[in-house]
LOMAR-668919 format. One record per residue: x, y, z of N, C-alpha, C in turn; residue in three letters. Coordinates in pm, whole numbers, plus 50000, padded with zeros to 5 digits. Layout:
BEGIN
XYZXYZXYZALA...
***
This chain:
BEGIN
841655235225136842925230625191843515219925102MET844795221425071845435212024980845595198525045SER845485187924964845665174325015847125171125036SER848025179324978849455177224996849925184925117THR850515178325217850905185425338852055194825313PRO852015206225383853125215525379854285209525455SER855465216225450856625210725519856375209925668SER855665220025725855375219625868854455208425902GLY853395206125819852455195325845853145181825830GLU854015180825731854735168325709855615165325829HIS856255175825884857085173826001856265169026118SER855095175026137854265171326251853775157026239ALA853485152626119852895139426102853915128326092ALA855065131126029855945119925999857405122026032THR857765133426088859185135826116859775125126204LEU858995120726302859495111026398859295096726352ALA858915094726227858765081226178857445074926213GLY856425083226242855125077626274854535070626154ASP853685060526181852985054026072852025063926008GLU851695062425879850795071625813849475072625888PRO848985084925901847695087325965847805090526112GLY849005088926173849185092726312849825106526316VAL849015116726331849505130426330849885134926469ALA850685145626477851115150826606849925155026691ALA848845159626627847665163926702847015152426777SER847235139726731846665128026797847625121926898ALA848835127126908849855121326995849645125527140ALA849985116527232849995120127374851165129327401VAL852345125727351853535134027366854055137927230LEU854295150727211854855155827086856025165027121SER857215160927081858425168727107858925174226974VAL859185187126969859625193426846860875201826868ARG861955197926797863205205626792863735208826932HIS863685199127021864105201127160865615203227168LEU865995213527243867405216727264867645219327413ARG868595212227469868955213927610870405218227618VAL870655228627695872005234127708872455234327854GLU873785233227871874415234628002875495245327991PHE875205257528035876235268028030877345265428132PRO878585267028090879735265728179880585278328168THR881665278928246882535290728241883225292228106ARG883455280928039884235281327916883375281127790HIS882235274427797881405273227676880025268427718ALA879085269027624877755263527644877705249627580THR877455239527661877425225827612876005222327570LEU875855216527451874545212727398874355197827423VAL873485194627519873255180527555872225173927464ALA871215181327420870225176627323870105186927213LEU870075182427089870085191726977869065187526871ASP867985195226861866975193326756866335179526760ASP865865175426878865235162326897863725163726876VAL863165155626786861735156026757861175141826748SER860035139426813859355126626802857955127826860PHE857095118126829855735117126883855545103426946ASP854645102627044854215089727098852705089727103ILE852095079627041850645078627032850075071727156ALA848765073027181848145066027294848345050827283PRO848735044527393848935030027396850215025227330GLY851045034427282852265030727212853465030927306GLU854405021727284855675021627356856775025827259VAL857385037227286858525041827206859795038927285LEU860645030127230861925027227293862965037427250GLY863725042527346864805052027318866105045327358VAL866985043227262868175035027285869425042327238VAL870555038227293871845044127256872865041227364GLY874125044527336875185042627435875015052327552GLU875775050127658875795059527768876285073127717SER875575083627755875925097027709875245101127581GLY874365092527526873695095727400872605106227417ALA872065107627539871005117427561869655111127590GLY869605098027615868335091227636867635096227763LYS868325094927876867725099328002867525114328005SER868405121627941868275136127936866975140027867MET866595132727764865345135727694864145133727787THR864135122527859863055120127954863025130528064GLY864195134228117864245144328222863805157928173ASN864085160928046863635173727990862115174127979ALA861505162827940860045162327927859375164728061VAL859925158628167859295159728298859905171028382ILE860825178428322861455190128385862195186428514ARG863075176528503863925172528615865395174228577LEU865715184328499867085186828458867875192728575LEU869105187728592869975193028696870485206728655GLU870375217028740870945230228707872455228828684PRO873025236528593872405247428517871745243128387PRO871495230228370870845225628248869445231428234GLY869095234828112867775240628088867375238327943HIS866055239027918865545238027782865785251427714ILE866605251327608866975263627540866195265927412ALA865465255827366864715257427243863795245727218GLY862855247427128861925236927093860645237627174GLY859775227827151858485227327218858165213027261GLU857455211927374856965199027423855465200427446ILE854685191627382853225192027395852745178827456HIS851895179927557851285168327620849795168727595LEU849295158927519847875158427481847395171627422SER848255177627337847895189927268848205202627343GLY848625201727469848905213627549850405215627561ARG850865227627530852295230227542852675231227690ARG853725223927730854085223427871855495228327900ILE856345229827799857735233527827857875247827876ASP856895256427845856985270427885856125273628007ASP855575263428074854745265928191855605270428310LEU855095279528394855795282628520855875270128606PRO856885269328692857105257328772855885253928857GLU855215263828913854035261228996852905254828916ASP852835257728787851805251728701852235237928651ASP853555235728646854045222928594854015212028701PHE854275215528825854355205428933853125196328936VAL851885201528925850725192528929850675182428814PRO851435184828706851435175328595852185162528631LEU853205163728719853975152028758853105142928844ARG853015130628806852185121128878850785120328822GLY850145131728804848775131628753848715129428604ARG849575135728528849555134528382850815127828326HIS851915128428401853165122028359853675113628475ILE853765100528453854315091528554855755088328521GLY856575085728625857995083028605858385070228677MET859085061428606859625049128665861135049828654ILE861815050328769863265051728769863945038128771PHE865265038328746866045026028735866065018328867GLN866315025128977866405018629108865155021729189ASP864315011829216863075014729288863305020329428PRO864465017529489864725022829623864865037929623LEU865195043929509865265058529502863885064729488THR862885056729455861525061729438860635059129559SER861075050029647860265046229762860905051329891LEU860075056929979860555061930108860645050330206ASN861825047330259861965035730347861265037330482PRO860845049530516860225052030646858705050230644LEU858135048530525856685047330514856335034130446PHE855195028630485854745016130424854345018630279SER854275007630203853855008630064852455014630055ILE851575010230144850205015330144850145030230169GLY850925035230266850935049530294851375057630173ASP852385052430100852895059829985851895059629868GLN851235048329849850205047729744849015056629777LEU848565056029902847405064129942847735078929931VAL848935082929973849315097029963849335101629818GLU849885093229730849945096729587848535098229530THR847665089029562846295089329511845545101729562LEU845675104729691844935116029747845525129529704ARG846805129529668847425141929619846875145729483THR846635135629398846275138529260844785136629228HIS844075129229312842665126329284841785130529401LEU840555135229372839645139629479838935127929546PRO839685120029623839095108329689839485108329836ILE838705101229917838965100330060839925089130095GLY840235088030225841195078230274840765063930242GLU839515060530271839035046830249839065043230102LYS838585052330017838565049629873839985048429818GLN840895056729869842285056229824842925042929861ALA842625037829981843185025030024842655013629939ARG841355014129907840785003829820841425004129681GLU841665016229634842285017629502843735013029505ARG844425015529617845805010829632845864995629627ALA844924988929692844854974329687844634969529543LEU843734976229472843464972429333844704974129246ALA845484984629271846704986929194847734975929221LEU847874972029347848824961329379848414948229313LEU847104945529310846644933429239846964934429091ARG846744946129035846934948128891848374945828849GLU849324949728936850734948028900851304934828949VAL850454926129003850884912629034851534910629169GLY851244919229269851754917129404850884906429473ILE851454895329517850644884929583850174889529721PRO848974885229760848394888629891848484903529920ALA847914911929834848064926429853847494931529984PRO846484924830039845884929330164846914929430277GLU847804919530278848824918830384850074926830347THR850384927930217851604935030175851434950130174ARG850194954830179849944969330173850604976630289LEU850714970130404851304976530521852774972930540ASP853364966530438854794963130443855634975130400SER856924974630435857844985430401858714981130283TYR859294990830211860064987330090861134976730111PRO861814976730227862904967030248862384952830263HIS861074951230280860484937930295860094931730161GLN860354938930052860044934029917861334930529844PHE861254921029752862384918229663862524929429560SER863624929129484863824939529383862714939929280GLY862294928129233861224927629134859904932529189GLY859604928829316858364933429378858384948629401MET859554953929439859654968429457859404975629325ARG859934970129216859704976629088858244976029048GLN857554965329085856104964529060855374975429139ARG855804977829261855194988429342855435002029278VAL856645004229226856955016929160856065018829036VAL855835008128962854935008828847853525012328894ILE853085006229005851775009629061851695024329099ALA852755029729158852795043929192852725052729067LEU853445048628962853445056528838852075056428771ALA851335045228788850025043928723848875048728812LEU849175052228937848125054629036847115065128992ALA847575076228939846685087128901846255086228755ALA846525074828691846165072328551846695083128457GLU848025085228457848615095328368848535091128222PRO848585101128134848575098127990849925093227941GLU851005097128011852365094027967853155087728081LEU853875076828050854785070528144856195071428086ILE857135076828164858535077028125859255066628210ILE859755056128148860425045228219861915045728185ALA862725049928282864155051828260864925039728312ASP865335031028221866065018728254865355011228367GLU864075007728350863315002228463863694988028503PRO864494981128423864784967028453866274964128464THR867114974328462868564972128461869034964628585THR868444967528701868904961428826868254947928854ALA867464942728761866724930328785867334918828705LEU867134906428754867614895028678866714892728557ASP867164884328464866524883228334865074878628344VAL864784868728429863424863528438862474874028495SER862914881428598862074891928655861934903528556VAL863014906428483862974916928382861884914328280GLN861784902028232860754898528133859354900528190ALA859154896828316857844898528380857474913228392GLN858444921628433858194935928452857864942628318ILE858604939028214858354944928082856994940928028LEU856634928228045855314923628000854204930728077ALA854424932428208853444939428292853274953928246LEU854394960828226854344974828185853614976528053LEU853934967827956853294969027826851804965827834LYS851434955427910850024951627920849194962527987ARG849664967328101848894977028178848724990128100VAL849804994528035849725007127961848845005727837CYS848864993927773847984991727658846534991827701ALA846244985627816844864985227865844364999227902GLU845265007627952844865021127994845015031427883ARG845635027627772845835037127663846905047427690GLY847825044427784848905053727817850045052227717ALA850685063327686851895063127603853095060627693ALA854075053127641855255049727720856515053627643VAL857395060827715858735063527664859695054827743MET860205044327679861045034427746862515037027713LEU863265041827812864675045027794865515032927834VAL866385028327746867215016727777868435016527685THR869445008927725870595006527639870544992627579HIS869514985027614869414970827579868484968927459ASP869054965127346868234963027226867304951027242MET867664941527328866774930227355865494934727422GLY865604944027517864424949827582863564957027481VAL864204964427392863474971827288862714962027199ILE863374951427156862754941727066861534935327129ALA861584932627259860484925827327859314935027359GLU859594947827379858604956627441858094967827352THR858974973927273858624986327203857844983727074ALA857044993727036856374993826906857245000826803ASP857865011726845858835018826760860085021326843ARG861185024026774862445026426844863095039126788VAL863615047126880864375059126844865815057126891ALA866755058326799868175056526830868815070226845VAL869505072326958870145085226982871655083926983MET872295094826944873765095226943874195109626965TYR875005111927067875565125127097874495135927106ALA873375132527170872325142427191871435144727071GLY871545136226970870765137926848869995125226817ARG868845126726758868065115226712868565111526574LEU869075099226559869695095926431868905085526351ILE867995078226417867135068926344865885066226424GLU864755064926356863505061626423862605054226324ILE861905044126376861025036426290860425024726364GLY859605016526298859035004526360860134995426412PRO859954989926531861044982726595861514970826512VAL860614963326451861024951826372861884955726253GLY861524966626187862274971226070863654976426111GLU863714984026220864994989626262865954978426305VAL865434968226371866294957226417866754948426300ILE865824945426208866184936526097866904943825984ARG866524956325959867114963925849867474978025895ARG868484979225982868884992626029869365001325914PRO869025014025919869335023025809870495032525838GLN870835034325964871965043025998873175034426033HIS874365038325991875555030126020875765027626169PRO875385037026255875525034826399874595023726446TYR873355023926398872415013426434872885000026379THR873435000026259873994987626203875084982126296GLU875924991026347876994986726437876444981226567GLY875414987826621874804982826744874264968726725LEU873564966526614872974953326589874054942926560MET875124946826490876194937326459876954933126583ALA876944941426688877694938226809876954928526901SER875684925426869874914916026950875274901726909ILE875704893227002876064879426964874844871626919PRO875004863526817873924855226766874094840726807GLY873024833126791873064818926827873414810126708LEU873344815626586873504807526466874944803426441ALA875904811826485877294808626456878184812326575GLU879344806126579880304808726687881374818326635ARG881644828926712882654838526670883764839126774ARG884994841326726886104842926818886074856826880GLU885574866626806885554880526855884274887326808ARG883594894226899882394901626863882754914326788LEU881844918426702882034931126632881854942626729TYR882624953226715882434965126796882534977526709GLN881784987926748881865000726679883135007626726VAL884035010326635885325016426673885105030426730GLU886015034326820885955047726877885005048626994GLY884675060927034883825063327150882915075327125ALA881875076127204880955087527197881725100527225MET881555110827142882285123327168881785130327294PRO882705137427360882325145627475881495157627426ARG880645162927516879795174227476880625186027429LEU881815187527485882665198827447883425196327317ALA883295184427261884085181027141883225173727037ALA881955177527024881115171426921881555176626784ILE881895167926691882435172526562881375179426477PRO881865187126381880955193526285880335182826195ALA879245186526130878585177026042877895166126121GLY877975153826072877395142426142878285138826260CYS877695138126381878495135326501879115121526497ALA878545112426417879055098726409880155097226304PHE880405107526225881325106326112882735101326148SER883325105226264884665099926294884695084726315PRO883555078726344883495064226370882835056726254ARG882345063726155881535057626050882405052025937CYS882195039525897882985033725788882625039225651PRO881495046525642881035051725513881195066825501HIS881825073325600881875087925606882615093825486ALA882025104425430882635111825320882835126325367ALA883415134625282883675148525320882375155725355GLU881305152625283880025159125313879565155925455ARG879785143625500879375139425635880115147425741CYS881355151025714882165158325812881865173225811ARG881175178025707880915192325695879455196125718ALA878525187325676877095190625685876385180725775GLU875535186025862874745177325950873485172825877ARG873255159825864872045155225795870805156225884PRO869685159125822868405158525891867855144325881GLU866755141625954866105128625940865505127525801LEU865975117525726865535115425588864785102225578LEU863795101225487863105088325470864105077225439PRO863985066225514864905055025496864185042225536ALA863925033725438863175021525467861795024825517GLY861385018525627860075021025686860095032325788ALA861275038325811861385049025908862165060625853GLY862995066525939863825077825900865195076625964ARG866205081825894867565081225945868285094225910ALA869075099226003869855111425981871205107425921ALA871175104525792872385099625726872335103525579CYS873455108425528873505112525387873485100525292TRP873595088325343873415076625257872015076325197LEU871065083125261869665082725219869205095725156HIS870135104425120869765116725049869175112824914ASP867905116324886867295112024759867935118524637PRO868595130024655869155137224540870635134424520ASP871395133624630872835131924615873365123124728ASN873055110124726873445101524838874955099024842PRO875475097824963876865093724982876985079024944VAL878085075224881878295061524837878685052824956VAL877975041724976878265032525085879555024825054ARG880465024625152881715017225136881485002625173GLN882444994125143882334980025180882264979025332ASP881214972725383881024971425527881694958825578ALA882024958625708882524946025767881504934925749PRO881994922625749881114911125723879914911025817ARG880124913725946879034913326043877974923626009ASP878404935525963877434945825926876664941825802GLU877334935225709876654930925590875554920925622GLN875814912025716874824902225756873624909025820GLU873874919325903872774926625966871954933925861VAL872644940225766871954947725661871024938725581ALA871424925825562870564916625488869364912425571ARG
***
């Protein structure tokens, strides 16, 4: 066997910007060329197009982008919670080496909770107001694990302690409305971790919380998942959350993955013009500005995604090639970016960037 990887092997090992030596075969979650479509009377809308990435055990992959970029759609596709008529039209999803996107629904249902945990944005949508926290934890544990009532209750108490619920013995019989927002989210994390899944999908888990509680929840999620070796897909629009929590970050735009790499490198040295714009729009403490930088234009509608690079109408560096040809993920810095600026053979010439972007690039 040759020591030089073939194109397929190279894709499996490094397409998603994984560090050297982390191959798709070692990943908890491996997504390859995922495509999600929504057929309508007038046309078929492509919500996700050729999305590929890996998440290793104990790793937190942050998925970031504007509203409509496809972040939540990616998580919903992995766990098969797409709203009809949306469906997976192409690609593959592997969980711990097993392909799951083509499983019949009856075979996929047992994976939810036992192998894939989900943390939603609003904990009240995940908790039944008619049942106590203890009843919901015990039911989840007994559904997925071969344990009795007493053992499940003991385990539920241990989970509440693990996620930082004070006096769990007395709170176990409390109802969701008797908890604060932060405490409810801790309970939801306990539910997601109850059956010790390999993968946790956290969809905007801290948006409804204040900043101090948000920091506690993120630290808890990262600590618990690292201790258990679970992979985490953290969906958010907040680059601050990504910086604090994620190991790597994937930036999405118009249903496409446009940049992925180590979080520190992507934040300090973004390689895609869209990511540069996102970072330039964050206010800094070093200087006072009269006006924040903003990325001109808006995310295209699914029915009007332009040819070539979807970001080209908003990009300050766009050339004719960008408007005609769609770039693949190309090596860029410590990660990868879907931008012709990084074509090793014929790169597009970078135009003069706004001052704020230049500062971010440095």
